[in-house]
N, C-alpha and C positions, 0 to 999 in steps of 0.2 A: 742520381741512385736514390731508391727508396728508402726512407728510415723507418725503422719500427716504430709504432706509437708508444709515447712515453707516457706510460701509466700513472707514474708516480707525481707528474706535473698536471694540476688541475686544468691549467689552460689548454693544455693539448691532450687531456686525458679524453677517451672515447665516451661519445655519448649515447646512452642506451635508448632504446625505443621510448617515444614520448609516453605511450600508454603506461608503460611501467613507471616513468618517472613520476606520473601523476598519482599511480597507486600508491607510491611511497609517501605523498604528501599527506599529512595529518588533516582530518576533518576540522573545519573551523566552526566552533559552536557559536560564534558571533553571528553568523548569518540567519540562525533561527530567530522566530519571535521569542519575546521575553518569557511568554507562558511556556513555550516548547523548551528553552533553555532551563526553566525552572523544573519541569517534568523529568528532564534528562539527567539533570544534576541529582535530583531527588531519587529517582531509579538507581543511578550509579552509587549514592550513597547507601542505599538500602542493600544493594549487592555487596558492597564492601563490608558492610556490617555484619552481613550473613556469613561472608568467606572468612572474616576475621574472628567470628565468634569461637569456633572450636579451638583456633589456636590460642586465642586470649585464655579460653578456660583450661586449656592444658598447662599454660604457663602458671595461672593462678594456682592450679592443683598441685603443680610441682613445687611450689614454694610454700605450701601448707604443711604443719604437722600431720603425720599419718593419721591421727585421731581425728583430725579436723575434716578429712576429705570424705568421710561419710556421715557427717552431720546432716539430719533433716529438721527443718528446711535448709536448703543449700546455702553458704555464705561466700559471698564474694570475698569479703575482709574478714578472716576469723578473728575471735576475741584474744586468741593467744599470739596473733600477729604471724608474719611470714618469716620463714628459716629458709636456709640452704642446706638444710640437714639431708634431703633426699638426694640432692645432687653429691654431696660428700660421701653418703653411703653408697652410692651407684659406682662412683670413681674408686672407692676403697675395697669393696667387696667383689667387684666383677671383673671381667676381662674386657672391659668397655675399651680401654685405651688399645689393645691387641685388635679387637673388631675393628675399631676406628682406622687403624693402620691398614689392615687388611683391605678392608673397604675402599680406602683412597688409593692403594696400590692397583687393586683389580679395576676400580671406575676409571682412573688416568688411563691405564694401558688399553682398556677397552674403547675408550672414548677416542684416542689417538688414531688407534688401528682400525677402527671402524670407520672414522671420517676420511682417513687417508684411502683405504680400499673402497668405500662406496664412491668417493670423488674419482678415482681413477675408473672404476667401472661405469659411473655415469657419463664420464667424458667419452669413453670409448664408445659408448651406445650413441651419444649425441653427435660425435664428430667422425667417426670412421665407419668405413661401408665394407662389410664382408657378409658372405654367404650365410643364411641363417640367423642374422642379427635380430630381426623382427621377432622369430620364434624363440630366441634366446632370451630377450627382453620380456616377452610375454610369460616365460617361465618364471623368470626372476620376479615379475610383478605378481604372479600368482602366488609366490611365496607369502604374500601379505594376508592372503585369506586362509593361510593354514593356521590354526590355532597352536601356539606353541606347546600347549599341553600334549598334543598328539605326538610330538616328538620327543618327549621326555625319556620314554623307555628305550626307543632305538639310541637316542643319544647316550643314555646311561651305559647301555651295553657296549656301545662303541668306545667310551671313555674307559670302561673296565678292561676291555681287550687290550686297549693301548696302555694300560698301567698309569691312567692319568686321574683316577679318583684320588680324592683328598690331596690334589696339588692345585697350585695356582693356574697351571695350564689348562687343567680340567674345568676350572671356573671360567676361565676367560674365553677359550677358543670357540666353544657354542655360541657365545653371546656377540661375535665379531659380525654375523651376517643379519642386515638389517634391510631387507628390501626396500621398505618405506623410504629410506634414506637415498638410495639408489634413484628411486623415482622422483624424489623432490630435488635433488641436484641435476638430474637430467633436465627436468623441466626449466630449471634456471639456466643451464649451459645451452639448451636451444634458443635462449632468447639474445645471446651474445652475438653481435654482427659477425658474419663470416669474412668481412672484408678486413678485420683486424688480422685475423690468421694469414690470410693471403698476403698482406704487407709484409707480415713477418717471415714468411717462406720466400717472398722475393728476396730479403735480407740473409736467407740462408739458414733460418732458424728450424730445427727438427721439430717433430710433434712433442717430444719431451719437454723442450725448453718453451715451446708456446703454451703448454700445458702447466708449467711451473712458473713462468714469468710473465704470461698475459692472463690467462683463464683464472688460475688461482687468486692473483691479485685483484682481478675484477669481482671476485666472488667472497670477498671477506664477510659481508655481513651474511649471506645465506649459510657459509660454512661456521660461523659463530652460532648462528641459530641452531643448526644441525648439531653441533658440538654440545651445545646445552642439552637440548632433547635427548641425545644419546646418554650423557652424563647423568641427566636425571634418571633415566630407564635403567642404566647400569647400577644407579647408587641405590634405587628402591627395588631392584629385583631380589625376590625372596625365594622363589619356586625351585629355580636350577640351583644356586649355592647351598639351598637346604637338601636337595637331593643328592648332590655329588660330594659334601662335606660331612664328615662326622667328627673329625678331629677339632676340638674347641678352639685350638690355637690357628686353625685357618679358616674359621667362621666369618663372614661378613657381618655388618652391623644389624642388618634385618633379622638374620638368623639368629645371632646373638642376643638379640631382645626379647626373641621367644624364650630363650634361657633364662633371662633375668626375670620374665612374667612367671615361669615355672618356679623358679627359685624363691622369688618374692612373695608369692601367691597373689593376695588380694591388696598388696600395698601400692594404692594408686599412687601416690606420690612419687615413689620411686619409678614406677613404669612410665609416668608422665615426663619425669626428669630424664629419663633413658631417650624417650621419643623426641624431646626438645634437643638434646645433645646430638641426635642422630639427623636431625632436620637443619640443624645450624648450617652445615657447609652447603646445601641447597639454596638456603637463602642467601648466603654470602656470595656464592656463584652468580646467582639472579641478580643481586644488587650491583655486582661488577660489570655485569654484561647485558643489563637489561636493555640498553639503548641499542646493541647489535641485535638482540632478539627482536625487539620490535620492527626494527629496520628490516630484518630478515623476513620475518612474516609478512610485513606490508608489501615487500617489493616481490614476493613469489606466491602470495594468496596462500601461504602455508596454513591459514586457520580454516580454510575451507576444504582442505585434502583431508 
């Protein structure tokens, strides 16, 4: 009797195609000449400084007193020192906590549902054969080329007709469809050997069990990477929540920050403090899952898509 592959045991776990395994291996900088290594390290250091400079300036500005943010010439360390007054003012005067909770709820629900729906759709396109599959997949991928701004008016009218304006459902439902995630997951599922599924079918496993117990465990890295991208997209999405909500109690953080800027005028320290607080969850999520993100990008060539 043939047994299903034990995906939890590394000794018996299936081996993915070798080309994919090599793609996951990091580039060893030691194979370059000393001069080339110095050039690569210098270039990476410069890029890192350029990337971190705006974040550094935002943090410094948020820690200054309001009067020091517009001093000319600009000072990295103000004469009156740093203070947390801007953070205290934002937390005390605004609805930042409410907007933070709204963003967390909306983003988590969108991430879970989008990844689940995209994985199921991608698996269907990758492993099942039915009439019109290629046409349906082409239509799905064509959605990538449609600018989301074009869909704003029909979506808004549809949400109004359904009575979902100013509701969590109205914010979440239109954001569940991301054709790019379906394409990325299908590309990964196509690389999983068919022999694994055939062995499972011999043991009586159905399509759902194969998907849940074999395909998904083998796809942890790409699922983690896709989840992070969906999370970032949902957390930073401004346009649709701005259109569909008018109640301050239902606004997400990006929409609420606009209210902060309008309320505080040119108080740059408080605006920067709000931006730093809004970006903290993304930094925490990336730090926690950075290994899965890098592995997922490496094994699927996600960076080139």
